[in-house]
N, C-alpha and C positions, 0 to 999 in steps of 0.2 A: 504495499500498498503505499500512495506515496505521501510525503510528507506534512502536503499540506492537506491534506483527503485527514493524517491522521491527525492531526490540527484543528482540521473543524470538528470534526467526531469529534475530542476529547470537551470542545466549546461547547458544543451543542449539550451532549450531555451534563456540563455543566449545570447549564444553561435552563436545563428541565429540569434538573433536581431544584436550584437552586430556583426554579417559577414556583414548583411546586410548594416547596416547601415554604414560600413566603407566599402562595394562595390559602394554601390552610391553615399556621398561624395565622393569617390577616381575620382568616371568615372566622378560623374559632374566637380574636380578640371582637368582635364584631357580634358573634353570636353569644357569645359571653355577656356582654353591655345590652344586650338586650334583653337576657331573658334577668339580669339584672334590673333591670331597668323595668320590666313586666313584672319581676315580685316587690318593687318598691314600691310601684302604683297598685297592688290588690292591697299589697298591709293598709296603704290610705287608706282604701277602698274599705276596707276591715272596722281600720278605727274610727269611719264617715257611719257605716251602716252600724256598729256596735251602738254609738252614742246615742242615731236615732231608734236603735229599740228601747236605750236607756228610758230614754226620753216620753219614748210612747207609749209601755208599759207601766212608770212611772204618772201618767194621766190618770189611768185608771184603779179604782178604788179597789184591788184586788187582793184580799187575806196572801194568794197565794200566788208568786207570781209564772209560775208555770201555766198557772190555769189561763193567767190573763195572754198569755206567749199563745197557749192555742185557739182566745179568741179573738186573737187579733192578725196569725199568722197570716190572714187573706190580705186583711189592710197592707201589713209590714209587706209582704210581697209584691203587693201592687207599689209601697212606695219607693220599694228600692230599686225594682228589677225599671222604674219608672225612672228614677232620680239618676243611678249608677250607670243605666245602660246594658245590663243583662240579663241572667234569667238565673235563678235561685232555687233551692229549696231545703224547707223550714221545718227539721226538724226536733219529735225529745230528746229528751236526756238518753233512751234507750234505743234512739235510731228510730224511732216509728216517724213519718212525715207527716205533716199536719197542711203544707201547702207548697205545691210545686210548678211550676211553668218549665221544667225542662223538658226537654220535645229527646234528649235523651240523656240516661244516665251514665256519666265516668265511670270506669273499674276504677279509679281511683276513686273515688270518693265513697266507695263501702270499703278501700282497703286503707283509706285514714282511718273511717269510723273507731276505732280503737282506740289510737291514741288523739283524736281528736275527745271522747272522753274525759281521756286521763288531764286535759286544757293544754293541749299542744296546738298552737298553731297550724297548717300545713299549707305551704304554694306550691302546687303545678305546674307544671307547661306540659299541654298537650300538643302536639302536631299530627294531624291527619290529613289526607286530601288536601293539600297545599292549603291546608287550612291550620292556624293557630289559638288554639284555647286557654286561656286562665284559671285556670279552678285552685278557690279558694277554698275549706272547710276549718272552720272555727268558735268554740263554745261560746251561749251566751250566759256571761252571769253577773246578776244582779244580786248584792251583798252578798258578793264571794261567795256565792253559789249555783250551780252551773244548774240553767234551768232548759237548756233546749243547743242545739248545735247548726250551723246557717253554713249549709253548702252550696256554693256561687260558682256559676261560670261565665266568664268574661271574653268578650271577642277581641284578642289581638292581631290578625288577619291583614287589620292596612299595616302596623307594625311589621309585621313578619317579610311583609310583600315591596314597601321599602329596604327591610334588610335586605331580599333576594334580588333586589335593583342592584343595590350597590355594591355587591357579590361578581353581579353578572359585569356592572362597569368597572368592576378590578380584575378580574379577570383578564374583559376586553384590552386594560389599559394596563398589564402584566404580559398578553398576547404582543401586544403592536410591540411594546418595550424587550420583548426579546427577541422580538422578528432585529428590526432596528440592530440589537448589540449583535443580533448575529453576521450582519447583514457589516456590518461596521468589524467586529472581529474577523469574517472572512474578509475583506480587504485588506486585510494589516497582514492578514497570513498570503494570501496570495505577494503581497506584495515582501513581504522576509521569503516565500518561498521560492520568486519567482527569478533572483539572481539561478541560486542552486542548479532551478529545471535549464536556466538558459548549457550554464557550465555543463548543464549533464548530456543535452542536446549535440553543443558544440565539440564534446566528447565523445559520444556517436558521430555525427560527421566528420570530424577529422578519423576516426576510423574508419573510416567508408571512401576515408580516399580526399574529403573536401578542405581546401587547406587557407579556404577562403572565409573560415564563420568570424564572426563579430562578436563582442560580448563588451559591456560596460565596466568599464574600467577603476569608475569615479567613483570615490574614497577609500577612507582611510581601515573602513576593519577585515576584519579576514576573508570574508566570501570575495572582496576587491582585490585582494592582495594575493590571494588566491586566483584569480582569474588574470590578473598583469602575469604570473608566474607560469599561466598556461598557455599566453599567447607569443608567451616567448618562446615555452617551448615547441608550439605550431611551428614560430618560423623558424625554430631550429631542424624541424623535421622537413619543414618544407622548402631549404636550403638546400638540405644531403640529395631530397629527393631528386631537384631539378638538375645536382653536378650529378649526380647518376644516369640522371635519365640523356639519351645520345639525341644529336640533332634532327638527328631525321623521322625518331616520335615526333616531335614537338613539331616535323614542320607539316607531316603527316592529321598530327590532330588538329592543327591551324584550319589544313584543308577542310577537312571533315567537317569542322566549327562556320569555315565559311558557307559552304557549300549549303548546310539546314538552313545558315542565316536569313541567306539568299533567297533560297525557293521559299522563306516564310515571308521575306518579306516582298516579293512578286505576289503573293496569292493578293495584300496587308494593301497597294498598293491599287489592286483595282477595287477595293471596298472604296474612295471617294471618287474611281476613275465612272464609276457604274451608272453614281450617282450626276454629277455634270454632264457624260458623254447622255443622259436619256433628257432629262433637261435644256441640253441645247438640240438634242435633236429636232421638241417638240416644239420650240419658238422658231430655228432655221425653216423650219415643215410648216410652221404658220397654226398647228392643229388646234391652239386653241387660242380665241380673242380676246380672251378676261386679261384688265389688264394690272388687277388686283393677283392674277395665276403667273402671268410672267413677269411680276413685280418678284413675286415669293419664289422664284424658279432664278435668276439674276440672286436672289440674296442667297438660295440655295447654294448651287456655282461658285458662288464668290467662296462661301463659308470652307464646301470641298476643298475648294481648289487652297485653301488659309491650312486646313489639314493636310493636303497632301503635299504638301511647302516641308509644311513641322516635319511630316515621315522624311522627306526627303533631308532635309537638314541633320536631322538625325540618324537617319542613315551616310551621312556623309562622314560624320563623326564616329561614331560607330570603327567607317571601314579604318579611322585614324587612329581606334583603338582608343579616343576619349574616352566613350561612354556607352550605357544599348539601352534599348528602348523598354522603357517601366511607364506602365499607370498602374496609380493606386486607386482603391478600392474606397466605392463612393456610395450614399444611398444613395438610388436615382428610380424615379418612379418611373417603372418598365413596362406601363400602361401606354405613357409618354410615347418613350423609345420605341415602344413595339407602333403607334399612329406614326412616326417620324417615320422608319422605315418602310411602312406601305405605301403612306402617300410618296416615296420616290420610285419604289418600287412600283407602280399601279402605271406609271407613264409605260415603261416595258412592258407590265401584263396587256395593257390595249392597243398596243403592235402585233398583239398575237392572237387578238379578239376574245382578250383574259379579261375577269373578272378579280378582284379580289373580295371577299364577301369577310370581312373578322368580326369577333364582340370576346374582346375582351376583360377583363376585370381590375379595378384599378391594384394596386399597389405597391410598395418600396421596398424596392432589397439594395443590400449591399454587392456591390456590382462593379468588375473593370467597363463602363460603358462603353468607349469604345469594340473593347473587346469582343461583348455580346451583338453590339450594331452588327458586328464581319459575320459574328455567326448566322444572324435574321435573314442577314442581304442575301448570303452562298445560300442556305437555307429557303429563299424566297426564291430566287433567281434560279435557283435547280428547279424546282415548281411548275415556272413560267418556262422554260428551257424544255421539260419532258412532258409538257400536258398533251395531249391528242385531244380530238374534235370531238365533243360529243355531244348531246340535248341539254347537259350540264356544263355551262364553258367556266366554270370556277372554282378559281382558288380559297377552300373554306379556311381560315385563323381564330385559332380560338386560345384564348389567355384564362385560366382557371389558377384558384385554391385548390388543392384536395393534398390531406396526408402531409402538412410542414413544409411544401412543395409548391413555387408556384410553377404550372404547367401552360407550355403553347404548342398543338400541334397544328398541324401545316399541312391537310389534303389537298387531292390534287390527283384526277386522272388521269393514269399515265399504265401505255402494257408494262407488262412486271419484267423487275431487273435481271437480268440473265443473272444465273445462279452462282455460274462461278465469279459474280461480280460481286452479287449482293453478301456472297461468303465474308469476305474480304472489304467491305466497303471502307471501313474508317479506318484501316491500310493503308500507307503512303505510297505514293505514284504509282495507286493502279488506276487504268486508265483505259477506255478502248470509245474508240470512232471510226465510224466506216458511215457506209450511206442505208447500209439495214438496221442498223443497230450503233442509234445515238445515246447510248447511254453513261455515262463519265462518272469515276469517283478517283480521284485522283488527290492534289492534295488539299480539296476542301475543304471534302467533309471532316479528314484528319485530324485539318489546321482544328473547325469545328470542334471536334471530339476533343481536341486538346485542351482548350480557351476551356469548356463546359466542366473537365475533369478538372481546370484548374480552380472552379468555384465549387467544388466539393456537387457532383449535379452528374447528374447524364443526359446521352443524350441516343433515342432510339430508331427506327428506320424497319415499315411494316411494306413487308412486300404485298403484289397484286396487282389487278383493276384500278386499284385507288394505291397511290402511295402516302403513308403517311410517315411524316417527321416530327415524334414530342422530344423537347427538348427542357427538362425537368432541371430547375434553382431550388434551391434551399435558402428559407429563410434565416 
């Protein structure tokens, strides 16, 4: 397991344990505070109701207060229920019910009876069906004599709901904090582990014979020192290898590299030329009288000429060994790119009496825009060149999102590709040109495949009366 994954696993485990411990602890504190508040509230109810009972019974001229309690039980029941928002049960000292409006009798009342008879006050808190009930049992004492028992139930569900909301909010805040800390720690871990990973990759690359690896050697920490020493070692090895290699081997390698390079460049030069020639022919032949279209055509010819000029300058630099053609990945609207290519290629399609019909979903991809543009120009150009005249003279293009890929399907009516070509269609330098068979899969499809693979995608070509090229680009 990689170091950064170990760090991430350890940090995640610690965060989960701490989060659960904190959540459980705070929940317990909040619950204890809630129950303590309920207990205090119930005791206040006891004091108030006990005074009310004493006052009521003292107003009655009964020799025996237990008899007065029996006579006034219903009155006391109504009075206490209304004034203290509760339900209750009034019993004599033996536990016989004198008056009651309890909808049910909690088991705690029966369990508390023996202790209440001994003069104790009992407070129970009962959780049931998302409700919270406070159960108060206490003896009625008049002139130091026990004359009866009060069993009182009070609904504290609103307080319980507030507690429940508070714990949920607390849990949400903890989750957000844990996620934030996790992301922050992951970023820091990646920052720490990245130099080690880069050094590992560089070592593997060096072992495979790549002596052009680069490392960030800034800093004074151990990794920076190790990176500098690694580069020194790499340079010494490279010098020794270069000394051993013969001049003939270097010349052969250079010749092969140049051949591959110029084969690639030749194909890249065709991309802007396709647009330039297409628009130029439209203007020269006065195919379209729309002035706005002519302005757009001139603008496209100019922009593609600029691109061609830039490419030529890069080729000159490369021929002198000063630089290499590079293109950075950028976030680009794939729909806009495809619409631009389709607009350009529609000119050529019209010359073949073909229409390009398309339906594209909108999406942003991180791509090398010019390279991807070359791919679709090449594929649409092939579809135009190899389409046959049928009732359906349409080239159908569809762009859609599927399985975390943006897929582009290009379908055209065509004769089946010969099997000897189709089985090697993405290999370089495979090409057939004859009067009977105009199919060709030379360097173009090979370069398209290489570009798509460089984007971690794939390209497929189905064979038959309908040829379908499908390009899949990952998000």
